[in-house]
TIMAR-572760 format. One record per atom (N, C-alpha, C, O, CB): residue in three letters; atom name; z, y, x. Coordinates in pm, 1 decimal. Glycine has a CB too. Layout:
ALA,CA,Z,Y,X
...
END
This chain:
UNK,N,0.0,-117.0,84.5
UNK,CA,0.0,0.0,0.0
UNK,C,0.0,123.2,89.0
UNK,O,59.3,124.7,196.9
UNK,CB,121.4,-0.2,-96.1
UNK,N,-67.3,225.2,41.5
UNK,CA,-74.5,349.3,118.4
UNK,C,61.2,418.8,120.0
UNK,O,137.0,409.7,23.4
UNK,CB,-182.0,443.1,60.0
UNK,N,92.2,488.3,229.9
UNK,CA,217.3,564.3,235.2
UNK,C,218.2,672.7,126.7
UNK,O,112.1,713.9,80.0
UNK,CB,236.4,628.0,375.4
UNK,N,336.4,718.6,86.5
UNK,CA,343.3,824.4,-15.1
UNK,C,257.3,944.3,23.6
UNK,O,259.9,989.6,138.1
UNK,CB,488.6,869.0,-36.0
UNK,N,182.0,994.5,-71.9
UNK,CA,97.2,1110.6,-47.9
UNK,C,-35.7,1078.4,17.3
UNK,O,-116.2,1168.9,39.4
UNK,CB,169.5,1207.8,36.3
UNK,N,-61.6,950.1,49.5
UNK,CA,-183.4,911.9,119.2
UNK,C,-281.0,835.5,30.1
UNK,O,-385.1,790.7,78.3
UNK,CB,-149.0,828.7,239.6
UNK,N,-250.0,819.6,-99.0
UNK,CA,-340.2,747.6,-189.1
UNK,C,-479.9,807.3,-182.3
UNK,O,-496.9,929.1,-187.2
UNK,CB,-287.4,751.4,-334.0
UNK,N,-578.7,721.0,-171.1
UNK,CA,-717.2,764.9,-163.3
UNK,C,-762.3,803.3,-24.0
UNK,O,-882.1,817.7,0.1
UNK,CB,-737.7,879.6,-253.6
UNK,N,-669.2,820.1,68.1
UNK,CA,-704.2,859.2,205.0
UNK,C,-701.1,740.6,300.0
UNK,O,-752.6,748.5,411.5
UNK,CB,-609.4,967.4,254.9
UNK,N,-641.1,631.2,256.3
UNK,CA,-622.6,514.0,341.4
UNK,C,-671.6,390.8,265.9
UNK,O,-641.5,372.9,147.9
UNK,CB,-472.9,498.0,383.8
UNK,N,-747.6,306.2,335.5
UNK,CA,-783.9,177.9,276.0
UNK,C,-663.3,87.2,283.6
UNK,O,-605.9,67.8,390.8
UNK,CB,-907.0,113.9,347.5
UNK,N,-624.8,31.6,170.2
UNK,CA,-508.3,-56.1,171.9
UNK,C,-517.8,-157.6,59.4
UNK,O,-592.3,-139.3,-36.8
UNK,CB,-378.7,25.2,159.9
UNK,N,-442.4,-263.1,72.7
UNK,CA,-432.6,-368.1,-28.0
UNK,C,-292.8,-364.9,-86.7
UNK,O,-196.0,-331.2,-18.4
UNK,CB,-464.8,-508.2,32.3
UNK,N,-283.3,-400.0,-213.1
UNK,CA,-150.1,-409.3,-273.1
UNK,C,-91.9,-546.0,-239.5
UNK,O,-166.2,-638.2,-205.8
UNK,CB,-155.6,-387.1,-428.1
UNK,N,39.1,-560.0,-248.4
UNK,CA,99.6,-692.0,-223.8
UNK,C,45.3,-799.3,-316.9
UNK,O,48.1,-917.6,-282.7
UNK,CB,250.4,-683.9,-239.3
UNK,N,-3.9,-760.5,-433.0
UNK,CA,-58.0,-857.3,-527.4
UNK,C,-185.9,-924.0,-476.9
UNK,O,-224.0,-1029.9,-526.6
UNK,CB,-84.8,-789.8,-659.4
UNK,N,-252.5,-862.7,-378.4
UNK,CA,-376.6,-921.0,-326.2
UNK,C,-351.5,-1018.6,-211.0
UNK,O,-446.1,-1074.7,-155.8
UNK,CB,-470.0,-810.4,-279.9
UNK,N,-225.9,-1038.9,-174.9
UNK,CA,-193.1,-1131.1,-66.1
UNK,C,-222.2,-1275.1,-107.4
UNK,O,-209.8,-1311.5,-224.3
UNK,CB,-45.0,-1116.2,-25.1
UNK,N,-261.4,-1356.5,-8.9
UNK,CA,-280.8,-1499.0,-33.2
UNK,C,-144.8,-1566.8,-47.7
UNK,O,-48.1,-1531.4,19.8
UNK,CB,-362.8,-1564.2,81.4
UNK,N,-140.2,-1663.2,-135.6
UNK,CA,-19.9,-1742.2,-153.8
UNK,C,-61.8,-1887.1,-173.6
UNK,O,-154.7,-1916.1,-249.0
UNK,CB,64.7,-1690.4,-274.4
UNK,N,6.7,-1977.2,-105.8
UNK,CA,-27.2,-2118.0,-116.4
UNK,C,96.2,-2202.3,-87.1
UNK,O,196.0,-2152.2,-35.3
UNK,CB,-142.4,-2154.3,-20.4
UNK,N,88.6,-2328.2,-120.0
UNK,CA,194.0,-2421.4,-81.4
UNK,C,127.3,-2546.6,-27.0
UNK,O,14.4,-2579.2,-63.6
UNK,CB,288.6,-2455.1,-202.0
UNK,N,198.0,-2615.7,60.0
UNK,CA,142.8,-2735.0,122.7
UNK,C,256.9,-2820.3,175.4
UNK,O,366.8,-2770.6,200.2
UNK,CB,44.1,-2698.1,236.5
UNK,N,230.4,-2946.1,192.0
UNK,CA,328.5,-3037.5,248.5
UNK,C,328.7,-3023.6,399.7
UNK,O,224.8,-2998.2,460.6
UNK,CB,299.1,-3183.3,206.9
UNK,N,444.4,-3040.1,459.4
UNK,CA,456.6,-3035.6,604.9
UNK,C,523.1,-3163.3,653.0
UNK,O,590.5,-3233.8,577.9
UNK,CB,537.1,-2911.0,650.7
UNK,N,501.8,-3190.0,780.1
UNK,CA,562.1,-3306.3,844.7
UNK,C,630.9,-3260.5,972.1
UNK,O,598.0,-3156.1,1028.5
UNK,CB,455.7,-3416.0,875.3
UNK,N,725.6,-3339.3,1015.6
UNK,CA,792.8,-3308.3,1140.8
UNK,C,689.2,-3293.6,1251.8
UNK,O,597.7,-3374.9,1264.6
UNK,CB,896.3,-3417.7,1176.5
UNK,N,705.6,-3188.3,1331.4
UNK,CA,613.9,-3163.5,1441.7
UNK,C,501.6,-3066.8,1408.1
UNK,O,431.5,-3019.5,1497.6
UNK,CB,555.5,-3291.9,1487.1
UNK,N,483.6,-3036.7,1279.1
UNK,CA,378.1,-2941.5,1241.5
UNK,C,408.0,-2804.1,1300.0
UNK,O,523.6,-2765.5,1316.8
UNK,CB,364.5,-2932.3,1087.6
UNK,N,302.1,-2732.2,1330.2
UNK,CA,311.9,-2594.2,1376.2
UNK,C,249.3,-2507.3,1268.0
UNK,O,133.1,-2526.6,1232.0
UNK,CB,240.9,-2573.5,1516.2
UNK,N,324.6,-2413.1,1216.8
UNK,CA,278.1,-2327.6,1107.5
UNK,C,249.8,-2189.3,1163.3
UNK,O,331.6,-2132.1,1235.3
UNK,CB,382.9,-2320.7,991.8
UNK,N,131.3,-2135.4,1128.9
UNK,CA,90.8,-2002.5,1171.5
UNK,C,83.7,-1912.9,1048.1
UNK,O,11.3,-1941.9,952.8
UNK,CB,-46.2,-2006.3,1246.8
UNK,N,159.5,-1804.4,1051.7
UNK,CA,152.5,-1701.4,948.1
UNK,C,120.4,-1572.9,1022.4
UNK,O,189.0,-1537.2,1118.1
UNK,CB,288.0,-1689.9,863.1
UNK,N,15.1,-1502.9,977.9
UNK,CA,-26.1,-1383.6,1052.4
UNK,C,-94.4,-1283.4,960.3
UNK,O,-140.6,-1317.0,851.3
UNK,CB,-119.9,-1421.9,1167.9
UNK,N,-99.4,-1160.3,1007.5
UNK,CA,-172.6,-1056.1,935.9
UNK,C,-321.7,-1071.5,963.2
UNK,O,-363.4,-1147.8,1050.3
UNK,CB,-123.4,-914.7,977.8
UNK,N,-400.0,-998.0,887.3
UNK,CA,-545.4,-1005.9,903.9
UNK,C,-590.9,-956.4,1040.3
UNK,O,-704.4,-982.6,1080.1
UNK,CB,-614.5,-926.0,795.6
UNK,N,-505.3,-885.6,1112.5
UNK,CA,-541.2,-842.3,1247.2
UNK,C,-570.7,-959.7,1339.9
UNK,O,-649.3,-946.8,1433.8
UNK,CB,-430.1,-757.9,1305.6
UNK,N,-508.1,-1073.9,1313.8
UNK,CA,-538.4,-1194.9,1390.8
UNK,C,-668.1,-1256.6,1341.2
UNK,O,-760.4,-1279.6,1419.3
UNK,CB,-422.9,-1297.3,1380.8
UNK,N,-675.1,-1283.4,1210.7
UNK,CA,-787.8,-1358.2,1154.9
UNK,C,-918.3,-1278.4,1151.8
UNK,O,-1026.0,-1338.0,1149.5
UNK,CB,-753.9,-1403.4,1015.5
UNK,N,-911.0,-1145.2,1151.7
UNK,CA,-1032.5,-1063.3,1157.5
UNK,C,-1091.8,-1059.8,1298.1
UNK,O,-1208.8,-1025.8,1315.5
UNK,CB,-1002.5,-921.0,1110.5
UNK,N,-1011.8,-1094.6,1397.8
UNK,CA,-1057.9,-1082.9,1536.0
UNK,C,-1069.3,-1214.8,1611.6
UNK,O,-1138.3,-1220.8,1713.4
UNK,CB,-966.4,-993.8,1609.8
UNK,N,-1003.9,-1319.7,1564.8
UNK,CA,-1016.3,-1451.1,1627.6
UNK,C,-1062.5,-1552.0,1522.9
UNK,O,-1007.4,-1558.8,1413.1
UNK,CB,-881.1,-1495.7,1691.8
UNK,N,-1162.2,-1628.4,1557.6
UNK,CA,-1210.5,-1732.2,1466.8
UNK,C,-1106.5,-1843.4,1455.0
UNK,O,-1019.5,-1857.7,1540.9
UNK,CB,-1345.8,-1789.2,1515.7
UNK,N,-1116.5,-1921.1,1349.1
UNK,CA,-1027.0,-2035.3,1333.0
UNK,C,-1038.3,-2128.4,1453.5
UNK,O,-938.4,-2183.9,1499.1
UNK,CB,-1059.0,-2111.6,1202.8
UNK,N,-1159.9,-2145.2,1504.8
UNK,CA,-1181.0,-2232.6,1620.5
UNK,C,-1106.5,-2181.1,1743.4
UNK,O,-1043.8,-2258.8,1815.4
UNK,CB,-1330.8,-2244.8,1651.2
UNK,N,-1113.3,-2050.0,1767.6
UNK,CA,-1041.9,-1992.7,1882.6
UNK,C,-890.7,-2005.1,1865.1
UNK,O,-819.0,-2034.1,1960.8
UNK,CB,-1080.6,-1844.8,1902.0
UNK,N,-843.0,-1983.4,1744.1
UNK,CA,-699.5,-1995.4,1717.5
UNK,C,-654.5,-2139.3,1741.2
UNK,O,-553.5,-2162.8,1807.5
UNK,CB,-666.3,-1951.2,1572.5
UNK,N,-729.0,-2235.1,1687.4
UNK,CA,-693.2,-2376.8,1705.6
UNK,C,-697.3,-2416.5,1852.6
UNK,O,-613.8,-2494.6,1898.3
UNK,CB,-787.9,-2466.9,1624.8
UNK,N,-793.9,-2363.0,1926.8
UNK,CA,-802.3,-2393.0,2069.7
UNK,C,-677.2,-2342.4,2141.9
UNK,O,-621.2,-2412.1,2226.5
UNK,CB,-929.4,-2329.8,2131.1
UNK,N,-634.4,-2221.9,2108.4
UNK,CA,-511.9,-2167.6,2169.4
UNK,C,-390.6,-2250.5,2130.0
UNK,O,-305.2,-2279.5,2213.8
UNK,CB,-490.8,-2020.5,2127.8
UNK,N,-382.4,-2288.9,2003.0
UNK,CA,-268.1,-2367.1,1956.2
UNK,C,-260.9,-2502.9,2024.2
UNK,O,-152.1,-2556.2,2046.2
UNK,CB,-275.1,-2385.5,1805.7
UNK,N,-376.6,-2558.7,2057.6
UNK,CA,-378.0,-2690.5,2122.8
UNK,C,-322.1,-2684.9,2264.2
UNK,O,-291.9,-2789.0,2322.7
UNK,CB,-519.8,-2745.9,2126.3
UNK,N,-307.7,-2565.3,2319.7
UNK,CA,-251.2,-2550.0,2454.3
UNK,C,-99.2,-2561.3,2456.2
UNK,O,-38.9,-2566.4,2563.4
UNK,CB,-292.2,-2416.8,2512.4
UNK,N,-36.9,-2565.3,2339.1
UNK,CA,108.7,-2576.1,2333.5
UNK,C,151.3,-2715.6,2379.2
UNK,O,117.5,-2815.1,2315.1
UNK,CB,160.9,-2547.1,2189.9
UNK,N,224.4,-2722.8,2488.2
UNK,CA,262.0,-2851.6,2547.9
UNK,C,397.1,-2902.5,2499.8
UNK,O,421.5,-3023.2,2501.4
UNK,CB,264.1,-2839.7,2698.1
UNK,N,486.1,-2811.6,2456.5
UNK,CA,616.9,-2852.5,2407.5
UNK,C,660.0,-2754.3,2299.4
UNK,O,592.5,-2653.9,2276.6
UNK,CB,721.8,-2858.7,2523.3
UNK,N,768.8,-2781.5,2234.3
UNK,CA,814.9,-2700.7,2120.8
UNK,C,934.8,-2613.0,2157.4
UNK,O,1011.4,-2571.7,2070.2
UNK,CB,851.6,-2791.4,2003.7
UNK,N,950.1,-2585.3,2285.3
UNK,CA,1058.9,-2496.9,2326.4
UNK,C,1030.6,-2354.8,2277.5
UNK,O,915.0,-2313.9,2266.3
UNK,CB,1076.8,-2499.3,2480.8
UNK,N,1136.7,-2280.7,2248.7
UNK,CA,1124.5,-2143.6,2200.0
UNK,C,1037.1,-2059.5,2292.3
UNK,O,950.3,-1985.6,2245.8
UNK,CB,1262.3,-2079.9,2186.3
UNK,N,1059.6,-2070.6,2421.9
UNK,CA,985.3,-1989.4,2518.9
UNK,C,836.3,-2021.0,2514.4
UNK,O,753.4,-1930.9,2526.7
UNK,CB,1039.4,-2012.3,2660.6
UNK,N,802.0,-2147.5,2497.0
UNK,CA,661.0,-2187.8,2492.4
UNK,C,593.1,-2134.1,2366.5
UNK,O,478.9,-2088.4,2371.0
UNK,CB,648.5,-2341.1,2497.7
UNK,N,664.3,-2140.3,2255.5
UNK,CA,608.7,-2089.9,2129.2
UNK,C,593.4,-1938.4,2135.9
UNK,O,493.3,-1883.8,2089.5
UNK,CB,698.9,-2129.6,2009.3
UNK,N,691.7,-1870.9,2193.0
UNK,CA,684.3,-1725.7,2207.9
UNK,C,567.5,-1686.3,2297.7
UNK,O,495.6,-1590.9,2268.1
UNK,CB,815.9,-1670.7,2265.0
UNK,N,548.8,-1758.6,2406.0
UNK,CA,438.0,-1731.6,2498.7
UNK,C,303.4,-1750.6,2428.1
UNK,O,211.1,-1671.7,2448.6
UNK,CB,446.9,-1824.3,2622.8
UNK,N,292.0,-1854.8,2345.3
UNK,CA,169.4,-1880.4,2270.9
UNK,C,141.6,-1767.6,2170.7
UNK,O,28.7,-1719.7,2160.8
UNK,CB,178.5,-2015.5,2198.1
UNK,N,243.3,-1725.9,2097.5
UNK,CA,226.1,-1616.5,2001.6
UNK,C,180.8,-1490.1,2073.5
UNK,O,90.9,-1420.3,2026.7
UNK,CB,357.2,-1590.3,1924.4
UNK,N,243.2,-1460.9,2187.0
UNK,CA,205.8,-1342.7,2265.6
UNK,C,61.3,-1352.5,2314.3
UNK,O,-11.5,-1253.3,2312.0
UNK,CB,300.7,-1325.8,2385.5
UNK,N,19.8,-1469.5,2357.7
UNK,CA,-117.8,-1490.9,2403.2
UNK,C,-218.6,-1466.1,2289.8
UNK,O,-322.6,-1403.7,2311.2
UNK,CB,-134.0,-1634.2,2457.8
UNK,N,-187.2,-1515.0,2170.3
UNK,CA,-275.6,-1492.6,2055.1
UNK,C,-286.3,-1343.8,2022.1
UNK,O,-395.3,-1293.0,1995.6
UNK,CB,-224.4,-1570.2,1932.2
UNK,N,-172.6,-1274.6,2024.1
UNK,CA,-173.1,-1129.9,1996.6
UNK,C,-256.9,-1057.2,2101.2
UNK,O,-338.0,-971.5,2066.1
UNK,CB,-28.1,-1073.2,1994.9
UNK,N,-238.8,-1090.0,2229.2
UNK,CA,-315.2,-1023.6,2335.4
UNK,C,-465.3,-1045.2,2319.5
UNK,O,-543.1,-950.5,2331.3
UNK,CB,-270.2,-1074.2,2472.1
UNK,N,-506.6,-1168.8,2292.7
UNK,CA,-649.2,-1198.1,2275.4
UNK,C,-706.3,-1122.3,2157.3
UNK,O,-813.2,-1062.0,2167.5
UNK,CB,-671.6,-1348.1,2256.8
UNK,N,-635.4,-1124.9,2044.5
UNK,CA,-682.6,-1054.4,1925.4
UNK,C,-689.8,-904.1,1951.7
UNK,O,-785.0,-838.3,1909.8
UNK,CB,-590.4,-1083.4,1805.1
UNK,N,-590.3,-850.2,2020.4
UNK,CA,-589.1,-706.7,2050.3
UNK,C,-706.7,-668.2,2139.9
UNK,O,-776.6,-570.7,2112.2
UNK,CB,-456.7,-667.1,2117.5
UNK,N,-728.5,-743.9,2246.7
UNK,CA,-840.4,-713.4,2337.3
UNK,C,-973.8,-718.9,2263.3
UNK,O,-1056.8,-629.0,2277.1
UNK,CB,-842.1,-811.6,2456.0
UNK,N,-993.9,-824.2,2185.2
UNK,CA,-1121.6,-839.1,2113.8
UNK,C,-1136.7,-737.5,2002.1
UNK,O,-1249.0,-702.6,1965.8
UNK,CB,-1133.9,-979.3,2056.7
UNK,N,-1026.3,-689.3,1947.0
UNK,CA,-1034.9,-590.2,1839.5
UNK,C,-1095.8,-459.1,1888.7
UNK,O,-1149.6,-381.9,1809.3
UNK,CB,-896.3,-564.1,1780.3
UNK,N,-1087.6,-434.0,2018.2
UNK,CA,-1140.8,-310.2,2076.7
UNK,C,-1271.7,-332.4,2152.9
UNK,O,-1319.2,-241.7,2221.2
UNK,CB,-1037.8,-248.8,2169.8
UNK,N,-1329.6,-450.6,2142.1
UNK,CA,-1455.1,-482.5,2210.5
UNK,C,-1571.7,-451.1,2117.3
UNK,O,-1591.2,-520.5,2017.5
UNK,CB,-1458.5,-632.1,2255.2
UNK,N,-1649.9,-346.5,2149.0
UNK,CA,-1759.0,-305.7,2059.5
UNK,C,-1875.1,-404.7,2054.6
UNK,O,-1958.5,-396.9,1964.4
UNK,CB,-1811.0,-171.6,2101.8
UNK,N,-1881.8,-496.5,2148.8
UNK,CA,-1993.0,-591.7,2153.8
UNK,C,-1957.2,-729.5,2098.7
UNK,O,-2043.9,-816.0,2087.1
UNK,CB,-2040.9,-606.0,2295.5
UNK,N,-1832.2,-749.9,2065.3
UNK,CA,-1784.6,-879.9,2017.3
UNK,C,-1825.7,-900.0,1870.8
UNK,O,-1807.2,-811.2,1787.6
UNK,CB,-1629.9,-890.8,2032.6
UNK,N,-1880.4,-1015.1,1841.1
UNK,CA,-1913.9,-1047.6,1702.6
UNK,C,-1791.7,-1117.0,1641.0
UNK,O,-1781.4,-1239.7,1641.0
UNK,CB,-2043.3,-1139.1,1693.8
UNK,N,-1701.7,-1037.0,1589.7
UNK,CA,-1574.4,-1086.2,1536.0
UNK,C,-1595.1,-1153.6,1400.8
UNK,O,-1698.2,-1133.8,1336.5
UNK,CB,-1473.4,-971.0,1522.7
UNK,N,-1497.4,-1233.1,1357.5
UNK,CA,-1505.9,-1288.8,1221.9
UNK,C,-1522.3,-1178.9,1116.1
UNK,O,-1594.0,-1197.8,1017.9
UNK,CB,-1380.7,-1372.1,1191.4
UNK,N,-1456.1,-1064.6,1136.0
UNK,CA,-1471.5,-952.2,1043.2
UNK,C,-1616.6,-904.3,1039.5
UNK,O,-1672.8,-883.1,932.1
UNK,CB,-1378.4,-836.1,1083.2
UNK,N,-1676.8,-887.4,1157.7
UNK,CA,-1815.7,-842.1,1165.2
UNK,C,-1910.7,-946.3,1107.0
UNK,O,-2007.7,-911.4,1039.8
UNK,CB,-1854.1,-811.1,1310.3
UNK,N,-1883.4,-1073.3,1132.5
UNK,CA,-1968.0,-1178.8,1076.0
UNK,C,-1964.8,-1175.9,923.6
UNK,O,-2068.1,-1190.1,858.2
UNK,CB,-1923.1,-1316.4,1126.8
UNK,N,-1845.4,-1157.5,867.7
UNK,CA,-1831.7,-1151.5,721.8
UNK,C,-1903.3,-1027.7,666.3
UNK,O,-1970.0,-1035.0,563.1
UNK,CB,-1682.0,-1149.8,681.4
UNK,N,-1889.0,-915.3,735.0
UNK,CA,-1956.5,-792.3,690.8
UNK,C,-2107.7,-810.5,693.0
UNK,O,-2176.4,-771.3,598.7
UNK,CB,-1916.2,-672.9,779.9
UNK,N,-2159.4,-869.6,799.8
UNK,CA,-2303.9,-892.9,810.3
UNK,C,-2353.1,-986.3,700.8
UNK,O,-2462.4,-967.4,647.3
UNK,CB,-2338.8,-950.8,947.5
UNK,N,-2272.8,-1087.4,667.2
UNK,CA,-2310.7,-1180.4,560.5
UNK,C,-2318.0,-1109.5,425.6
UNK,O,-2379.6,-1159.0,331.2
UNK,CB,-2211.1,-1296.8,553.2
UNK,N,-2254.1,-992.6,418.0
UNK,CA,-2255.1,-914.1,295.1
UNK,C,-2341.7,-788.9,306.8
UNK,O,-2325.0,-693.6,230.7
UNK,CB,-2113.9,-875.2,257.8
UNK,N,-2434.8,-789.9,403.3
UNK,CA,-2532.6,-682.4,415.5
UNK,C,-2486.1,-557.9,486.8
UNK,O,-2553.6,-455.2,480.0
UNK,CB,-2577.4,-644.8,283.9
UNK,N,-2373.0,-563.1,555.2
UNK,CA,-2322.5,-447.3,628.4
UNK,C,-2342.3,-473.8,777.1
UNK,O,-2289.1,-571.0,830.9
UNK,CB,-2171.4,-419.4,595.1
UNK,N,-2419.1,-387.2,843.7
UNK,CA,-2452.0,-407.1,984.5
UNK,C,-2337.0,-356.4,1072.1
UNK,O,-2331.1,-238.4,1106.7
UNK,CB,-2584.6,-334.8,1020.7
UNK,N,-2247.4,-446.3,1106.5
UNK,CA,-2130.0,-412.9,1186.8
UNK,C,-2123.6,-506.9,1305.3
UNK,O,-2159.4,-624.2,1294.7
UNK,CB,-1999.8,-421.3,1102.7
UNK,N,-2078.7,-455.8,1416.6
UNK,CA,-2054.3,-537.9,1534.5
UNK,C,-1923.0,-491.2,1595.1
UNK,O,-1882.5,-376.5,1576.4
UNK,CB,-2172.5,-528.2,1638.1
UNK,N,-1858.0,-578.6,1666.5
UNK,CA,-1734.1,-541.8,1733.2
UNK,C,-1612.6,-599.4,1664.2
UNK,O,-1620.6,-658.3,1556.3
UNK,CB,-1721.9,-392.7,1740.7
UNK,N,-1500.1,-580.4,1730.0
UNK,CA,-1374.0,-623.5,1673.0
UNK,C,-1327.5,-523.9,1568.1
UNK,O,-1394.4,-424.2,1540.9
UNK,CB,-1268.1,-640.1,1782.3
UNK,N,-1212.6,-552.2,1510.2
UNK,CA,-1156.3,-465.1,1406.2
UNK,C,-1014.2,-428.0,1445.8
UNK,O,-921.9,-506.4,1423.8
UNK,CB,-1158.6,-534.9,1265.8
UNK,N,-994.7,-309.3,1504.2
UNK,CA,-858.8,-266.8,1539.4
UNK,C,-769.6,-266.6,1415.5
UNK,O,-807.4,-214.2,1310.7
UNK,CB,-860.4,-126.4,1604.6
UNK,N,-653.4,-324.5,1428.6
UNK,CA,-562.7,-340.3,1315.2
UNK,C,-426.6,-381.1,1369.1
UNK,O,-412.6,-413.6,1487.0
UNK,CB,-616.7,-445.5,1212.6
UNK,N,-327.1,-379.3,1282.2
UNK,CA,-198.1,-434.7,1323.3
UNK,C,-213.6,-585.5,1337.5
UNK,O,-286.6,-648.6,1261.1
UNK,CB,-84.9,-399.1,1220.5
UNK,N,-145.7,-642.0,1434.0
UNK,CA,-154.2,-786.3,1459.5
UNK,C,-11.2,-839.4,1466.7
UNK,O,63.1,-810.6,1560.6
UNK,CB,-234.7,-818.0,1592.9
UNK,N,24.9,-917.0,1365.9
UNK,CA,157.2,-976.3,1360.1
UNK,C,141.0,-1126.3,1341.5
UNK,O,65.7,-1171.3,1255.2
UNK,CB,242.5,-914.1,1245.7
UNK,N,211.7,-1203.0,1422.6
UNK,CA,201.6,-1348.8,1416.3
UNK,C,341.8,-1408.3,1412.0
UNK,O,431.3,-1367.1,1485.8
UNK,CB,121.6,-1404.8,1537.8
UNK,N,358.3,-1505.4,1324.3
UNK,CA,481.1,-1583.0,1318.7
UNK,C,441.4,-1728.5,1337.0
UNK,O,361.8,-1781.8,1259.7
UNK,CB,559.2,-1560.3,1183.6
UNK,N,496.7,-1792.8,1439.2
UNK,CA,475.5,-1935.5,1462.3
UNK,C,606.4,-2007.6,1433.5
UNK,O,712.9,-1965.2,1478.4
UNK,CB,426.4,-1963.5,1608.8
UNK,N,597.7,-2115.9,1359.1
UNK,CA,716.4,-2194.3,1328.0
UNK,C,686.3,-2341.9,1344.2
UNK,O,575.1,-2386.5,1315.9
UNK,CB,765.9,-2164.8,1185.8
UNK,N,783.2,-2416.7,1388.8
UNK,CA,768.4,-2561.5,1399.1
UNK,C,855.7,-2626.8,1293.5
UNK,O,960.0,-2573.8,1255.1
UNK,CB,805.8,-2612.3,1541.4
UNK,N,811.3,-2742.6,1247.5
UNK,CA,886.8,-2818.5,1149.1
UNK,C,967.8,-2923.9,1224.1
UNK,O,911.9,-3008.7,1293.6
UNK,CB,792.2,-2883.9,1042.2
UNK,N,1100.2,-2917.5,1209.1
UNK,CA,1188.9,-3013.5,1273.2
UNK,C,1289.0,-3064.0,1171.3
UNK,O,1333.5,-2989.1,1084.3
UNK,CB,1261.1,-2950.6,1394.5
UNK,N,1324.2,-3191.2,1182.1
UNK,CA,1423.1,-3250.0,1093.7
UNK,C,1560.8,-3240.3,1158.1
UNK,O,1576.4,-3263.5,1278.0
UNK,CB,1387.8,-3396.8,1061.4
UNK,N,1659.1,-3206.2,1077.9
UNK,CA,1798.7,-3207.5,1124.9
UNK,C,1854.9,-3346.1,1100.3
UNK,O,1834.3,-3403.6,993.4
UNK,CB,1885.6,-3098.1,1052.7
UNK,N,1924.8,-3399.5,1197.3
UNK,CA,1988.2,-3532.2,1180.0
UNK,C,2123.0,-3519.5,1115.4
UNK,O,2190.6,-3620.0,1093.1
UNK,CB,2002.4,-3604.3,1314.1
END
């Protein structure tokens, strides 16, 4: 939602337009929750490739992975020559765009663990 007094001056989505889903999880699953700043700049394939580099489930390793994803998305968001997922989607809809999409990038990684 736009800040007070900024209606019409800022492109924004209401909370009602957010995706919502439910799914079953299993022990060992890694869950990624992120803003569009990640998904507009990194393809699902690139994200999965980065996630596959996680060797253990220690807090430090997960934090390092999240930081790596944010850095990659941030760098590509400012690359005018990168054909980002956002640009690909725009082109598929008749809008001639190239480059990343600068945006806020927030990532939450969580692992599923059973308590004994």
